[in-house]
N, CA, C and O of each residue as an XYZ file, in Angstrom:
728
protein
N      72.613    110.077    100.720
C      72.242    111.398    100.974
C      70.764    111.801    100.477
O      70.211    112.851    100.807
N      70.231    110.873     99.683
C      68.967    111.056     99.175
C      67.914    111.112    100.155
O      67.648    110.074    100.762
N      67.238    112.226    100.415
C      66.252    112.317    101.461
C      64.950    111.358    101.380
O      64.246    111.116    102.361
N      64.709    110.814    100.003
C      63.729    109.947     99.774
C      63.887    108.615    100.466
O      62.904    107.937    100.766
N      65.103    108.250    100.714
C      65.611    107.070    101.506
C      64.989    107.059    102.783
O      65.148    108.033    103.520
N      64.251    106.017    103.174
C      63.613    106.095    104.572
C      64.201    105.323    105.501
O      63.865    105.509    106.670
N      65.071    104.428    105.231
C      65.683    103.344    105.982
C      66.906    102.748    105.402
O      66.834    102.498    104.198
N      67.947    102.487    105.969
C      69.192    101.797    105.391
C      69.594    100.657    106.250
O      69.593    100.706    107.480
N      69.966     99.548    105.488
C      70.457     98.236    106.027
C      71.777     97.895    105.388
O      71.905     97.936    104.164
N      72.740     97.567    106.180
C      73.983     97.002    105.427
C      74.236     95.767    106.052
O      73.822     95.437    107.164
N      75.007     95.026    105.211
C      75.420     93.562    105.456
C      76.917     93.546    105.098
O      77.275     94.063    104.040
N      77.883     92.930    106.000
C      79.134     92.854    105.607
C      79.738     94.144    105.023
O      80.460     94.178    104.027
N      79.343     95.237    105.789
C      80.050     96.539    105.387
C      81.348     96.687    105.288
O      82.034     96.104    106.128
N      81.957     97.428    104.335
C      83.232     97.640    104.117
C      83.724     99.078    104.011
O      83.369     99.702    103.011
N      84.425     99.630    104.827
C      85.043    101.054    104.925
C      86.388    100.841    104.025
O      87.478    100.568    104.528
N      86.135    101.022    102.457
C      87.367    100.873    101.787
C      88.449    101.999    102.138
O      89.657    101.828    101.973
N      87.922    103.069    102.597
C      89.105    104.026    102.711
C      89.947    103.623    103.900
O      91.174    103.556    103.824
N      89.206    103.333    105.101
C      89.928    102.815    106.205
C      90.876    101.605    105.850
O      92.074    101.659    106.126
N      90.263    100.429    105.184
C      91.049     99.391    104.668
C      92.261     99.671    103.978
O      93.283     98.997    104.106
N      92.128    100.781    103.163
C      93.460    101.230    102.290
C      94.308    102.170    102.962
O      95.501    102.255    102.670
N      93.722    102.945    103.925
C      94.573    103.762    104.763
C      95.443    102.942    105.927
O      96.640    103.140    106.136
N      94.734    102.125    106.540
C      95.144    101.509    107.720
C      95.344     99.896    107.805
O      95.974     99.281    108.666
N      94.678     99.402    106.745
C      94.766     97.982    106.573
C      93.838     97.496    107.713
O      93.396     98.286    108.548
N      93.523     96.016    107.726
C      92.683     95.502    108.555
C      93.503     95.448    110.020
O      94.683     95.153    110.214
N      92.494     95.825    110.957
C      93.128     95.917    112.350
C      94.245     96.818    112.504
O      95.217     96.548    113.209
N      94.115     97.864    111.862
C      95.145     99.077    111.854
C      96.662     98.494    111.633
O      97.583     98.996    112.278
N      96.893     97.478    110.756
C      98.056     97.088    110.338
C      99.024     97.892    109.669
O     100.202     97.546    109.583
N      98.553     99.003    109.168
C      99.532     99.889    108.272
C      99.766    101.099    109.251
O      98.900    101.431    110.060
N     101.008    101.760    109.136
C     101.314    102.894    109.733
C     101.566    103.907    108.814
O     101.528    103.701    107.601
N     101.841    105.072    109.350
C     102.119    106.153    108.343
C     103.295    105.897    107.375
O     103.226    106.373    106.242
N     104.309    105.213    107.731
C     105.305    105.045    106.731
C     104.658    104.089    105.570
O     104.903    104.319    104.386
N     103.907    103.121    105.932
C     103.295    102.366    105.012
C     102.448    103.057    103.978
O     102.533    102.766    102.785
N     101.597    104.011    104.462
C     100.850    104.783    103.693
C     101.628    105.835    102.802
O     101.205    106.141    101.687
N     102.765    106.367    103.331
C     103.523    107.142    102.565
C     104.082    106.375    101.505
O     104.113    106.955    100.420
N     104.542    105.186    101.548
C     105.138    104.461    100.604
C     103.937    103.963     99.436
O     104.324    103.851     98.273
N     102.792    103.731     99.691
C     101.751    103.402     98.856
C     101.491    104.595     98.001
O     101.331    104.485     96.785
N     101.446    105.811     98.673
C     101.230    106.918     97.997
C     102.422    107.262     96.951
O     102.127    107.659     95.824
N     103.560    107.128     97.283
C     104.718    107.341     96.578
C     104.803    106.346     95.240
O     105.083    106.736     94.106
N     104.511    105.041     95.609
C     104.226    104.206     94.532
C     103.277    104.444     93.523
O     103.468    104.169     92.338
N     102.122    105.019     94.040
C     101.007    105.395     93.292
C     101.318    106.559     92.425
O     100.883    106.579     91.273
N     102.046    107.541     92.898
C     102.694    108.712     92.157
C     103.421    108.317     91.119
O     103.213    108.831     90.020
N     104.397    107.338     91.286
C     105.276    106.864     90.420
C     104.622    106.072     89.199
O     105.067    106.104     88.052
N     103.537    105.380     89.603
C     102.811    104.560     88.575
C     102.054    105.676     87.727
O     102.058    105.578     86.500
N     101.497    106.583     88.263
C     100.835    107.350     87.419
C     101.612    108.216     86.325
O     101.120    108.536     85.243
N     102.798    108.525     86.728
C     103.848    109.024     85.836
C     104.133    107.975     84.744
O     104.115    108.336     83.568
N     104.391    106.715     85.066
C     104.676    105.782     84.159
C     103.550    105.533     83.157
O     103.773    105.346     81.961
N     102.332    105.539     83.699
C     101.049    105.458     82.812
C     101.030    106.523     81.822
O     100.738    106.275     80.652
N     101.361    107.840     82.268
C     101.397    109.036     81.442
C     102.436    108.767     80.429
O     102.185    109.298     79.347
N     103.489    108.119     80.475
C     104.529    107.894     79.600
C     104.270    106.735     78.788
O     105.127    106.273     78.036
N     103.098    106.243     78.917
C     102.757    105.073     78.020
C     102.866    103.671     78.443
O     102.535    102.754     77.691
N     103.322    103.480     79.627
C     103.524    102.136     80.164
C     101.997    101.543     80.583
O     101.045    102.286     80.822
N     101.943    100.126     80.626
C     100.539     99.730     80.983
C     100.219    100.115     82.461
O     101.044    100.511     83.285
N      98.833     99.923     82.665
C      98.287    100.261     83.890
C      98.753     99.178     84.892
O      98.679     97.990     84.577
N      99.241     99.577     86.116
C      99.565     98.640     87.090
C      98.348     98.229     87.896
O      97.401     98.999     88.057
N      98.388     97.019     88.394
C      97.325     96.544     89.274
C      97.819     95.999     90.512
O      98.967     95.572     90.635
N      96.895     96.013     91.498
C      97.236     95.286     92.704
C      97.268     93.807     92.536
O      96.854     93.310     91.489
N      97.744     93.065     93.521
C      97.870     91.636     93.309
C      96.451     90.930     92.961
O      95.424     91.206     93.581
N      96.496     90.135     92.065
C      95.216     89.513     91.607
C      95.316     88.207     92.329
O      96.304     87.854     92.973
N      94.021     87.394     92.144
C      93.988     86.046     92.552
C      94.626     85.263     91.685
O      94.513     85.318     90.461
N      95.365     84.458     92.365
C      96.265     83.443     91.385
C      95.387     82.483     90.448
O      94.252     82.150     90.789
N      95.828     82.161     89.543
C      94.970     81.163     88.586
C      94.883     79.808     89.376
O      93.851     79.137     89.363
N      95.903     79.470     90.001
C      95.785     78.258     90.760
C      96.737     78.285     91.987
O      97.770     78.953     92.003
N      96.315     77.519     92.998
C      97.191     77.390     94.212
C      97.399     76.027     94.720
O      96.477     75.219     94.605
N      98.404     75.713     95.217
C      98.392     74.228     95.720
C      97.985     74.537     97.141
O      97.937     75.671     97.617
N      97.668     73.301     97.834
C      97.184     73.250     99.148
C      98.067     73.870    100.093
O      97.618     74.461    101.075
N      99.440     73.760     99.831
C     100.222     74.353    100.661
C     100.356     75.717    100.613
O     100.576     76.296    101.677
N     100.255     76.454     99.431
C     100.317     77.818     99.041
C      99.091     78.465     99.767
O      99.157     79.521    100.397
N      98.027     77.748     99.612
C      96.554     78.335    100.127
C      96.821     78.314    101.800
O      96.481     79.298    102.458
N      97.364     77.300    102.366
C      97.518     77.201    103.801
C      98.378     78.339    104.292
O      98.085     78.868    105.364
N      99.422     78.761    103.591
C     100.219     79.831    103.975
C      99.604     81.279    103.901
O     100.139     82.197    104.523
N      98.538     81.468    103.178
C      97.869     82.687    103.151
C      97.029     83.003    104.539
O      96.551     82.133    105.268
N      96.953     84.373    104.744
C      96.292     84.799    105.958
C      94.845     84.497    105.777
O      94.364     84.481    104.644
N      94.123     84.256    106.842
C      92.750     83.876    106.807
C      91.756     84.855    105.817
O      90.841     84.310    105.200
N      91.936     86.032    105.720
C      91.236     87.004    104.872
C      91.214     86.656    103.399
O      90.247     86.584    102.641
N      92.489     86.459    103.170
C      92.882     86.087    101.666
C      92.177     84.729    101.241
O      91.619     84.563    100.157
N      92.281     83.798    102.233
C      91.774     82.418    102.069
C      90.211     82.629    101.868
O      89.628     82.056    100.948
N      89.578     83.434    102.717
C      88.086     83.466    102.613
C      87.892     84.082    101.249
O      87.207     83.390    100.495
N      88.326     85.198    100.768
C      88.193     85.828     99.476
C      88.271     84.780     98.204
O      87.504     84.744     97.242
N      89.478     83.890     98.480
C      89.849     83.155     97.417
C      88.930     82.026     97.129
O      88.669     81.553     96.023
N      88.419     81.617     98.448
C      87.318     80.442     98.349
C      86.061     80.898     97.850
O      85.295     80.069     97.359
N      85.717     82.203     97.912
C      84.426     82.693     97.591
C      84.681     83.036     96.126
O      83.924     82.520     95.303
N      85.679     83.863     95.685
C      85.763     84.336     94.373
C      86.412     83.430     93.291
O      86.425     83.738     92.100
N      86.931     82.326     93.779
C      87.573     81.401     92.868
C      86.441     80.138     92.716
O      86.767     79.067     92.205
N      85.304     80.359     93.139
C      84.243     79.250     93.202
C      83.115     79.877     92.187
O      82.459     80.870     92.502
N      82.966     79.222     90.988
C      81.985     79.585     89.976
C      80.500     79.563     90.542
O      79.610     80.268     90.066
N      80.330     78.732     91.549
C      78.877     78.593     92.175
C      78.697     79.814     93.012
O      77.568     80.166     93.353
N      79.807     80.497     93.368
C      79.491     81.582     94.377
C      79.959     82.944     93.660
O      79.134     83.608     93.032
N      81.063     83.273     93.748
C      81.451     84.735     93.377
C      82.405     84.748     92.217
O      82.846     85.836     91.848
N      82.724     83.767     91.677
C      83.723     83.805     90.484
C      83.109     84.164     89.182
O      82.110     83.569     88.776
N      83.699     85.155     88.490
C      83.406     85.539     87.080
C      84.686     85.454     86.280
O      85.810     85.704     86.714
N      84.380     85.079     85.087
C      85.662     84.776     84.304
C      86.547     85.969     83.970
O      87.722     85.823     83.633
N      85.971     87.109     84.071
C      86.693     88.377     83.830
C      87.356     89.002     85.188
O      88.225     89.874     85.186
N      86.813     88.428     86.287
C      87.207     88.987     87.571
C      88.730     88.457     87.850
O      89.063     87.282     87.697
N      89.478     89.355     88.222
C      90.829     89.045     88.575
C      91.261     89.382     89.973
O      92.397     89.162     90.394
N      90.236     89.959     90.708
C      90.586     90.361     92.119
C      91.506     91.387     92.229
O      92.288     91.366     93.179
N      91.542     92.280     91.419
C      92.450     93.430     91.620
C      91.817     94.697     91.107
O      90.808     94.748     90.404
N      92.603     95.814     91.586
C      92.211     97.193     91.108
C      93.451     97.847     90.735
O      94.548     97.398     91.068
N      93.286     98.967     90.006
C      94.460     99.534     89.542
C      95.241    100.114     90.720
O      94.671    100.522     91.732
N      96.498    100.135     90.563
C      97.302    100.609     91.796
C      97.061    101.963     92.174
O      97.031    102.348     93.343
N      96.874    102.748     91.073
C      96.631    104.235     91.357
C      95.131    104.480     92.030
O      94.868    105.610     92.440
N      94.280    103.557     92.127
C      93.077    103.589     92.804
C      93.321    103.673     94.321
O      92.537    104.292     95.039
N      94.396    103.057     94.802
C      94.618    102.874     96.250
C      94.742    104.326     96.895
O      94.327    104.578     98.026
N      95.333    105.216     96.091
C      95.506    106.545     96.537
C      94.023    107.202     96.717
O      93.720    107.839     97.726
N      93.182    106.988     95.683
C      91.836    107.649     95.798
C      91.098    107.096     96.954
O      90.453    107.767     97.760
N      91.255    105.781     96.962
C      90.510    104.851     98.093
C      90.952    105.438     99.526
O      90.114    105.633    100.406
N      92.266    105.695     99.696
C      92.936    106.007    101.106
C      92.052    107.381    101.377
O      91.617    107.586    102.511
N      91.846    108.143    100.497
C      91.031    109.377    100.783
C      89.561    109.474    100.901
O      89.015    110.550    101.144
N      88.836    108.245    100.715
C      87.561    107.971    100.928
C      87.132    107.877    102.356
O      87.653    107.031    103.081
N      86.284    108.632    102.773
C      85.669    108.584    104.213
C      84.123    108.581    104.188
O      83.466    109.581    103.898
N      83.592    107.382    104.512
C      82.277    107.280    104.459
C      81.413    107.987    105.463
O      80.201    108.058    105.262
N      81.964    108.515    106.534
C      81.145    109.073    107.509
C      81.111    110.488    107.396
O      80.524    111.121    108.274
N      81.674    111.105    106.410
C      81.693    112.591    106.264
C      80.254    113.202    106.408
O      80.085    114.168    107.152
N      79.308    112.697    105.764
C      77.912    113.266    105.823
C      76.869    112.297    106.627
O      75.666    112.402    106.387
N      77.275    111.500    107.435
C      76.480    110.596    108.112
C      75.474    111.250    108.758
O      74.385    110.677    108.720
N      75.537    112.403    109.405
C      74.668    113.340    109.961
C      73.402    113.456    109.188
O      72.286    113.488    109.707
N      73.666    113.522    107.833
C      72.507    113.709    106.900
C      71.293    112.582    107.065
O      70.097    112.801    106.874
N      71.874    111.372    107.452
C      71.078    110.234    107.559
C      70.503    110.244    108.936
O      69.814    109.255    109.182
N      70.618    111.111    109.880
C      70.103    111.096    111.200
C      68.737    111.129    111.265
O      68.130    111.851    110.475
N      68.082    110.392    112.168
C      66.620    110.276    112.325
C      66.017    109.045    111.306
O      64.836    108.716    111.412
N      66.744    108.517    110.502
C      66.270    107.396    109.680
C      66.780    106.269    110.177
O      67.980    106.285    110.448
N      66.073    105.140    110.395
C      66.508    103.922    110.798
C      67.572    103.260    110.148
O      67.557    103.210    108.918
N      68.694    102.632    110.927
C      69.798    102.022    110.411
C      69.962    100.741    110.895
O      69.728    100.531    112.085
N      70.328     99.847    110.165
C      70.398     98.431    110.647
C      71.692     98.013    109.927
O      71.814     97.983    108.703
N      72.760     97.654    110.929
C      74.051     97.103    110.385
C      74.229     95.855    110.728
O      74.300     95.551    111.918
N      74.328     94.940    109.746
C      74.437     93.455    110.026
C      75.908     93.060    109.668
O      76.422     93.420    108.609
N      76.582     92.276    110.632
C      77.798     91.636    110.400
C      77.888     90.241    111.142
O      77.095     89.798    111.973
N      78.968     89.687    110.681
C      78.983     88.225    111.192
C      80.147     88.544    112.570
O      81.065     89.362    112.505
N      79.878     87.821    113.574
C      80.698     87.933    114.662
C      82.067     87.497    114.256
O      83.033     88.019    114.813
N      82.234     86.610    113.361
C      83.549     86.022    112.914
C      84.168     86.716    111.877
O      85.235     86.345    111.387
N      83.412     87.933    111.434
C      83.843     88.721    110.108
C      85.003     89.514    110.336
O      85.131     90.195    111.354
N      85.970     89.446    109.306
C      87.124     90.322    109.469
C      86.800     91.864    109.296
O      87.566     92.785    109.578
N      85.454     91.975    108.750
C      84.921     93.500    108.377
C      84.188     93.853    109.660
O      83.668     94.968    109.690
N      84.074     93.101    110.678
C      83.154     93.566    111.775
C      83.581     94.938    112.290
O      82.742     95.741    112.699
N      84.977     95.223    112.267
C      85.413     96.396    112.796
C      84.806     97.647    112.084
O      84.641     98.702    112.696
N      84.493     97.495    110.815
C      84.069     98.728    110.061
C      82.388     98.737    110.427
O      81.733     99.779    110.468
N      81.864     97.472    110.664
C      80.394     97.715    111.069
C      80.260     98.466    112.528
O      79.406     99.306    112.809
N      81.227     98.005    113.334
C      81.186     98.762    114.586
C      81.688    100.202    114.519
O      81.222    101.013    115.320
N      82.548    100.558    113.677
C      82.864    101.898    113.364
C      81.601    102.758    112.900
O      81.340    103.869    113.361
N      80.893    102.129    111.976
C      79.780    102.765    111.425
C      78.822    102.992    112.375
O      78.247    104.080    112.336
N      78.492    102.107    113.317
C      77.641    102.046    114.327
C      78.014    103.315    115.385
O      77.194    104.139    115.791
N      79.274    103.276    115.687
C      79.873    104.339    116.606
C      79.617    105.716    115.932
O      79.348    106.692    116.632
N      79.691    105.793    114.722
C      79.446    107.137    114.073
C      78.002    107.450    113.723
O      77.665    108.620    113.542
N      77.177    106.496    113.625
C      75.811    106.701    113.243
C      74.994    107.336    114.352
O      75.315    107.262    115.538
N      73.913    107.966    113.895
C      73.002    108.480    114.822
C      71.631    107.613    115.094
O      71.329    106.722    114.301
N      70.899    107.871    116.117
C      69.677    107.217    116.307
C      68.636    107.342    115.321
O      68.565    108.370    114.647
N      67.831    106.405    115.172
C      67.665    105.095    115.420
C      68.553    104.115    114.760
O      68.524    104.068    113.530
N      69.386    103.280    115.454
C      70.395    102.448    114.892
C      70.401    101.066    115.663
O      69.988    100.977    116.820
N      70.931     99.922    114.896
C      71.025     98.932    115.528
C      72.239     98.054    114.922
O      72.350     97.983    113.698
N      73.115     97.410    115.739
C      74.180     96.487    115.262
C      73.837     95.166    115.572
O      73.746     94.777    116.736
N      73.612     94.356    114.458
C      73.151     93.043    114.597
C      74.255     92.057    114.270
O      74.590     91.898    113.096
N      74.797     91.432    115.191
C      75.882     90.376    114.986
C      75.472     89.062    114.987
O      74.807     88.580    115.905
N      75.885     88.361    113.862
C      75.483     86.829    113.652
C      76.522     85.968    114.065
O      77.629     86.099    113.542
N      76.300     84.985    115.050
C      77.361     83.931    115.448
C      77.710     83.173    114.399
O      76.913     82.981    113.480
N      78.840     82.694    114.405
C      79.422     81.667    113.328
C      79.212     82.163    112.007
O      78.792     81.365    111.169
N      79.449     83.423    111.656
C      79.046     83.938    110.304
C      80.427     84.890    109.905
O      80.837     85.795    110.632
N      81.008     84.523    108.697
C      82.023     85.285    108.232
C      81.541     86.448    107.236
O      80.338     86.645    107.065
N      82.408     87.121    106.663
C      82.226     88.303    105.848
C      81.458     87.721    104.420
O      80.524     88.322    103.888
N      81.919     86.699    104.013
C      81.385     86.359    102.715
C      80.214     85.494    102.921
O      79.495     85.294    101.943
N      79.908     84.938    104.073
C      78.766     84.212    104.296
C      77.551     84.921    103.952
O      76.577     84.419    103.392
N      77.703     86.341    104.394
C      76.453     87.233    104.159
C      76.263     87.592    102.757
O      75.332     88.325    102.422
N      77.160     87.077    101.860
C      76.842     87.553    100.383
C      75.844     86.472     99.830
O      74.857     86.770     99.158
N      76.205     85.143    100.188
C      75.255     84.163     99.530
C      74.813     82.927    100.178
O      74.241     82.030     99.559
N      75.114     82.880    101.578
C      74.682     81.696    102.359
C      73.358     81.899    102.884
O      73.247     82.386    104.009
N      72.438     81.617    102.277
C      70.996     81.764    102.613
C      70.601     81.285    104.030
O      69.685     81.821    104.653
N      71.297     80.299    104.493
C      70.850     80.007    105.975
C      71.543     80.833    106.997
O      71.316     80.649    108.192
N      72.443     81.806    106.548
C      73.077     82.529    107.474
C      72.437     84.040    107.418
O      72.297     84.736    108.423
N      72.076     84.435    106.111
C      71.631     85.831    105.935
C      70.235     86.055    106.714
O      69.315     85.291    106.424
N      70.062     86.859    107.495
C      68.913     87.095    108.499
C      67.669     87.912    107.584
O      67.337     89.087    107.742
N      67.242     87.190    106.848
C      66.171     87.707    105.928
C      64.860     88.173    106.780
O      64.232     89.210    106.567
N      64.600     87.301    107.685
C      63.438     87.761    108.640
C      63.781     88.999    109.345
O      62.898     89.845    109.492
N      65.056     89.219    109.834
C      65.398     90.438    110.703
C      65.378     91.609    109.506
O      64.801     92.661    109.780
N      65.871     91.486    108.449
C      65.807     92.651    107.384
C      64.413     92.843    107.081
O      63.999     93.999    106.982
N      63.639     91.879    106.922
C      62.210     91.966    106.492
C      61.395     92.905    107.492
O      60.620     93.797    107.148
N      61.712     92.543    108.762
C      60.877     93.178    110.012
C      61.454     94.709    110.058
O      60.739     95.688    110.270
N      62.894     94.756    109.820
C      63.262     96.090    110.001
C      62.749     96.942    108.815
O      62.439     98.099    109.098
N      62.621     96.567    107.605
C      62.112     97.457    106.589
C      60.520     97.734    106.887
O      60.041     98.852    106.701
N      59.826     96.750    107.313
C      58.391     96.652    107.532
C      58.130     97.697    108.593
O      57.181     98.458    108.407
N      58.824     97.813    109.622
C      58.620     98.670    110.784
C      59.261    100.019    110.458
O      58.825    101.006    111.050
N      60.262    100.162    109.566
C      60.898    101.385    109.367
C      60.031    102.147    108.294
O      60.012    103.377    108.326
N      59.320    101.460    107.356
C      58.569    102.009    106.271
C      57.157    101.858    106.467
O      56.343    101.926    105.547
N      56.835    101.628    107.815
C      55.526    101.526    108.176
C      54.603    100.777    107.330
O      53.533    101.303    107.024
N      54.920     99.519    106.888
C      54.242     98.735    105.935
C      53.291     97.762    106.742
O      52.576     96.959    106.141
């Protein structure tokens, strides 16, 4: 919302509000959301009474190949990225949030003040194969001109975190040079 920002580019954009309200590809319904809110409310009370903070599922310490193969593709992608110390692993990272955070995240709506960005160039970068592509497409649909949705073939969500051969550095550089009149 800072008017000093002259241009915005995103890569592997994620709408954490929608992801927590609806799940990927709208997998969660109203009853699912009500259950999450009920559990969150019960957890807040337990924490108030002195019980330890509850967390969502964490990345397992280890997985057999069979266990890994039984996971959904999104979980597999994040485990491959966040369990690899050469990529996204940090020894303190557990891959979890507090369960009570889910209620707050369900309430997050990133497009509320998108009109304040109107008139400033926006570049939204996503992989064609990315599970988060739906969030990039949503942002594009809500955004004002000038805007561009740039989809990269054979690119996943985490590829745009650190795979230098897939990150479109030239596209990003050209976008900012043009947008910032440099």
